[in-house]
TISEDREN-92708 format. One record per residue (C-alpha): residue in three letters; x, y, z. Coordinates in Angstrom, 3 decimals. Each point is the difference from the previous one (the first is absolute). Example, Ala and Ser with C-alpha at 12.3 -4.5 7.8 and 13.67 -1.06 7.14 Angstrom:
BEGIN
['ALA', [12.300, -4.500, 7.800]]
['SER', [1.370, 3.440, -0.660]]
end
This chain:
BEGIN
['UNK', [81.086, 125.171, 88.968]]
['UNK', [-0.081, 3.854, 0.338]]
['UNK', [0.306, 1.043, 3.512]]
['UNK', [1.021, -3.508, 1.170]]
['UNK', [3.591, 0.684, 0.647]]
['UNK', [2.510, -0.537, 2.862]]
['UNK', [2.706, 2.485, 1.005]]
['UNK', [3.685, 0.005, -0.933]]
['UNK', [2.555, 1.355, 2.276]]
['UNK', [3.706, -0.720, 0.859]]
['UNK', [2.181, -0.138, 2.964]]
['UNK', [3.687, -0.485, 0.885]]
['UNK', [1.633, -2.590, 2.364]]
['UNK', [3.458, 0.679, 1.175]]
['UNK', [1.612, -3.434, -0.254]]
['UNK', [3.096, -1.090, 1.923]]
['UNK', [0.204, -3.169, -1.958]]
['UNK', [0.003, 1.682, -3.547]]
['UNK', [2.110, 2.903, 1.408]]
['UNK', [-2.451, 2.653, -1.563]]
['UNK', [-3.428, 1.301, -0.160]]
['UNK', [-2.440, -2.202, -1.708]]
['UNK', [-3.156, 1.548, -1.607]]
['UNK', [-3.107, -2.032, -0.087]]
['UNK', [-3.189, 0.510, -2.014]]
['UNK', [-3.195, -0.442, 1.813]]
['UNK', [-3.539, -0.773, -1.285]]
['UNK', [-2.976, -0.079, 2.255]]
['UNK', [-3.312, -1.386, -1.434]]
['UNK', [-3.226, 1.841, -0.476]]
['UNK', [-1.983, 0.607, 3.200]]
['UNK', [3.215, -0.658, 1.910]]
['UNK', [-0.605, 0.340, 3.826]]
['UNK', [2.495, -0.303, 2.813]]
['UNK', [-2.694, -2.035, 1.868]]
['UNK', [0.140, -2.765, -2.662]]
['UNK', [2.695, -2.644, -0.319]]
['UNK', [1.800, -0.520, -3.340]]
['UNK', [2.148, -2.535, -1.789]]
['UNK', [3.407, 1.304, -1.210]]
['UNK', [1.361, -0.480, -3.528]]
['UNK', [3.683, 0.809, -0.188]]
['UNK', [1.468, 0.513, -3.389]]
['UNK', [3.719, -0.016, -0.687]]
['UNK', [0.737, 2.016, -3.181]]
['UNK', [-2.594, 2.271, 1.397]]
['UNK', [-0.087, 2.687, -2.654]]
['UNK', [-0.388, -2.609, -2.627]]
['UNK', [-3.093, -1.614, 1.673]]
['UNK', [-1.573, 3.286, 0.516]]
['UNK', [0.708, 1.473, -3.427]]
['UNK', [0.604, -2.866, -2.456]]
['UNK', [-2.220, -2.502, 1.740]]
['UNK', [-2.713, 2.651, 0.972]]
['UNK', [-0.601, -2.011, 3.198]]
['UNK', [-2.133, 2.493, 1.804]]
['UNK', [-2.440, 0.304, -2.901]]
['UNK', [-0.065, -3.780, -0.474]]
['UNK', [-0.790, -0.663, 3.710]]
['UNK', [-2.850, 2.666, -0.107]]
['UNK', [-1.564, -1.752, -2.853]]
['UNK', [0.221, -3.277, 1.898]]
['UNK', [-1.315, 1.645, 3.200]]
['UNK', [-2.921, 1.455, -1.889]]
['UNK', [-0.797, -3.561, -1.164]]
['UNK', [0.495, -1.328, 3.520]]
['UNK', [2.698, -2.358, -1.211]]
['UNK', [2.717, 0.905, 2.465]]
['UNK', [0.350, 1.091, 3.544]]
['UNK', [0.778, 3.539, 0.858]]
['UNK', [3.731, 0.602, 0.169]]
['UNK', [2.674, 2.599, 0.515]]
['UNK', [2.583, -0.120, -2.773]]
['UNK', [3.626, 0.977, 0.746]]
['UNK', [2.457, 0.583, -2.707]]
['UNK', [3.654, -0.131, 0.793]]
['UNK', [1.946, 1.620, -2.998]]
['UNK', [3.509, -0.645, -0.676]]
['UNK', [2.574, 2.967, -0.241]]
['UNK', [1.902, -1.189, -3.028]]
['UNK', [0.333, -3.084, -2.200]]
['UNK', [3.319, -0.829, 1.531]]
['UNK', [-1.333, 0.363, 3.591]]
['UNK', [-2.942, -2.136, -1.082]]
['UNK', [2.225, -2.884, -0.960]]
['UNK', [1.938, 0.343, 3.202]]
['UNK', [-3.249, -0.195, 2.136]]
['UNK', [-2.024, -2.460, -1.877]]
['UNK', [2.390, -2.502, -1.688]]
['UNK', [0.241, -3.209, 2.029]]
['UNK', [3.934, 0.372, 0.058]]
['UNK', [-0.073, 3.816, 0.308]]
['UNK', [2.099, 1.650, 2.475]]
['UNK', [-2.993, 1.863, 1.715]]
['UNK', [-2.609, -2.761, -0.263]]
['UNK', [0.188, -0.898, 3.728]]
['UNK', [-0.117, 3.622, 0.967]]
['UNK', [-3.005, 0.537, -2.254]]
['UNK', [-1.773, -3.076, 1.519]]
['UNK', [0.689, 1.435, 3.531]]
['UNK', [-1.380, 3.275, -1.121]]
['UNK', [-3.211, -1.623, -1.089]]
['UNK', [-0.422, -2.077, 3.212]]
['UNK', [1.466, 2.232, 2.696]]
['UNK', [-0.681, 3.547, -1.269]]
['UNK', [-2.757, 0.069, -2.633]]
['UNK', [-2.555, -2.310, 1.806]]
['UNK', [0.288, 1.696, 3.307]]
['UNK', [-0.414, 3.280, -1.614]]
['UNK', [-3.100, -1.178, -1.840]]
['UNK', [-1.569, -1.703, 2.926]]
['UNK', [0.579, 3.170, 2.052]]
['UNK', [-1.449, 2.273, -2.614]]
['UNK', [-2.935, -1.970, -1.312]]
['UNK', [-2.725, -2.245, 1.333]]
['UNK', [1.386, -3.245, -1.293]]
['UNK', [-0.771, -3.648, 0.973]]
['UNK', [3.602, -0.438, 1.191]]
['UNK', [-0.085, -3.633, -1.156]]
['UNK', [2.106, -1.817, -2.608]]
['UNK', [-3.261, -0.882, -1.903]]
['UNK', [-0.856, 3.809, -0.159]]
['UNK', [3.281, 0.881, -1.845]]
['UNK', [0.631, -0.715, -3.582]]
['UNK', [3.436, 0.792, -1.704]]
['UNK', [0.093, 0.590, -3.697]]
['UNK', [2.680, 0.363, -2.537]]
['UNK', [1.022, -0.529, -3.726]]
['UNK', [3.211, -1.436, -1.073]]
['UNK', [2.665, 0.610, 2.671]]
['UNK', [-2.595, 1.795, 1.983]]
['UNK', [-2.034, -3.272, -0.016]]
['UNK', [3.147, -1.884, 1.123]]
['UNK', [0.626, 2.115, 3.054]]
['UNK', [-3.661, -0.128, 1.025]]
['UNK', [0.155, -3.811, -0.162]]
['UNK', [3.265, 0.009, 2.081]]
['UNK', [-1.623, 2.281, 2.617]]
['UNK', [-2.869, -2.407, 0.471]]
['UNK', [2.333, -2.942, 0.350]]
['UNK', [2.056, 1.965, 2.593]]
['UNK', [-2.813, 1.485, 1.971]]
['UNK', [-2.987, -2.239, -0.315]]
['UNK', [-1.386, 1.374, 3.278]]
['UNK', [-0.298, 3.446, -1.664]]
['UNK', [-0.814, -0.761, -3.727]]
['UNK', [-2.593, -2.653, -0.783]]
['UNK', [-0.705, 0.790, -3.708]]
['UNK', [2.134, 0.566, -3.082]]
['UNK', [-0.921, 1.201, -3.573]]
['UNK', [2.950, -0.374, -2.352]]
['UNK', [0.037, 0.726, -3.678]]
['UNK', [2.815, -1.514, -1.919]]
['UNK', [2.539, -0.192, 2.846]]
['UNK', [3.686, -0.504, -0.470]]
['UNK', [0.850, -3.569, 1.345]]
['UNK', [3.452, -1.352, 0.550]]
['UNK', [1.802, -2.467, 2.307]]
['UNK', [-0.040, 2.363, 2.862]]
['UNK', [-3.868, 0.329, -0.167]]
['UNK', [-0.506, -3.924, -0.245]]
['UNK', [2.401, -0.335, 2.893]]
['UNK', [-2.155, 2.418, 2.039]]
['UNK', [-2.967, -1.907, -0.742]]
['UNK', [1.683, -3.308, 0.880]]
['UNK', [0.671, 1.431, 3.493]]
['UNK', [-3.529, 1.234, 0.381]]
['UNK', [-2.181, -1.837, 2.494]]
['UNK', [-3.527, 0.410, -1.532]]
['UNK', [-2.475, 1.992, 2.095]]
['UNK', [-3.208, 1.691, -1.044]]
['UNK', [1.028, 1.542, -3.268]]
['UNK', [-2.013, 0.941, -3.188]]
['UNK', [1.856, 0.654, -3.276]]
['UNK', [-1.051, 1.285, -3.347]]
['UNK', [2.647, -0.542, -2.786]]
['UNK', [-0.014, 0.734, -3.587]]
['UNK', [2.565, -0.090, -2.772]]
['UNK', [-0.176, 0.787, -3.715]]
['UNK', [0.428, -2.904, -2.495]]
['UNK', [2.312, 2.301, -2.157]]
['UNK', [2.415, 0.859, 2.945]]
['UNK', [2.793, -2.171, -1.426]]
['UNK', [2.347, 2.783, -0.849]]
['UNK', [-0.455, 2.901, 2.502]]
['UNK', [2.399, 2.949, -0.127]]
['UNK', [0.955, 0.751, 3.594]]
['UNK', [0.933, 3.336, 1.397]]
['UNK', [3.678, -1.129, 0.280]]
['UNK', [0.114, -0.790, -3.760]]
['UNK', [-0.562, -3.717, 0.125]]
['UNK', [-2.531, -2.039, -2.020]]
['UNK', [-1.491, -2.529, 2.110]]
['UNK', [-2.674, -2.886, -0.180]]
['UNK', [-2.673, 0.906, 2.675]]
['UNK', [-2.459, -2.567, -1.062]]
['UNK', [2.028, -3.185, 0.792]]
['UNK', [0.986, 1.007, 3.527]]
['UNK', [-3.535, 1.162, 0.764]]
['UNK', [-1.302, -3.525, -1.138]]
['UNK', [2.430, -1.564, 2.428]]
['UNK', [-1.103, 2.323, 2.828]]
['UNK', [-3.549, -0.975, -0.874]]
['UNK', [0.763, -3.703, 0.229]]
['UNK', [1.279, 0.490, 3.470]]
['UNK', [-2.600, 2.346, 1.224]]
['UNK', [-2.866, -2.327, -0.965]]
['UNK', [1.351, -2.674, 2.155]]
['UNK', [-0.265, 2.123, 3.202]]
['UNK', [-3.008, 0.128, 2.258]]
['UNK', [-0.677, 3.609, -0.850]]
['UNK', [-2.754, 1.691, -2.151]]
['UNK', [1.548, 0.494, -3.405]]
['UNK', [-1.188, 1.286, -3.377]]
['UNK', [2.180, -0.148, -3.074]]
['UNK', [-0.661, 1.219, -3.383]]
['UNK', [1.827, 0.541, -3.364]]
['UNK', [-1.127, 2.753, -2.136]]
['UNK', [0.580, 0.488, -3.785]]
['UNK', [2.378, 2.935, 0.210]]
['UNK', [3.520, 1.380, 1.001]]
['UNK', [1.752, 1.681, 2.831]]
['UNK', [-1.848, 3.371, -0.103]]
['UNK', [-2.645, 1.977, 1.800]]
['UNK', [-2.286, -0.261, -2.959]]
['UNK', [-0.771, -3.642, 1.146]]
['UNK', [0.367, 0.502, 3.833]]
['UNK', [-2.527, 2.884, 0.003]]
['UNK', [-2.666, -2.216, -1.712]]
['UNK', [0.769, -2.802, 2.460]]
['UNK', [-0.373, 2.060, 3.224]]
['UNK', [-3.804, -0.493, 0.505]]
['UNK', [0.413, -3.681, -0.016]]
['UNK', [2.814, 0.099, 2.576]]
['UNK', [-1.840, 2.392, 2.188]]
['UNK', [-3.245, -1.980, -0.076]]
['UNK', [1.998, -3.298, 0.657]]
['UNK', [1.596, 1.368, 3.128]]
['UNK', [-2.205, 2.782, 1.277]]
['UNK', [-3.621, -1.188, -0.732]]
['UNK', [-2.522, -0.198, 2.689]]
end
């Protein structure tokens, strides 16, 4: 793979909804050209997907093997653990502001800056844990903008299930995984929660909808050790040719 590498850069969006500057990480694939058109993969927990998930290198391996489409990867980092919870938690005080940032600020910025398809089917949201939750909520709220979701071990509560109940299914593709050992997950606010049971409930509801849905349970817990290994399957499920 020597020499077959894309480019990493970053940018800043002044967000009126978040009330501050939001840094974004940008990966453009090898042989990127402004005259081609690309899928967008937008990762909440951006630093984690780029560093712990090593998603640029994983995508490059899949590109070399012609297993996925060319894509621009955007990482949206969170400024602090406390702020992450406010933005990503389904009952967080800033979750609506963050969803509006994604839809009304980030997408116009990216569509203006890069040659994207500008279709819901060309935009995939990704996230782990709470980041997976907010990615899922964004697709439910803005189905005309986001057509695909890759969620690793999302947090699921009554608010999430209510949002799904209110959703009118359109063209939506979801890749959803959870670890079989995620029955006592220590959360950032100090609680210990069962993630597995609510995810199974979410799965039972999603599989009844007229959407494209892929669900897997892996032998592992709520850590990047397992999510990193699972990324190739998620990427090829949603972004293959």
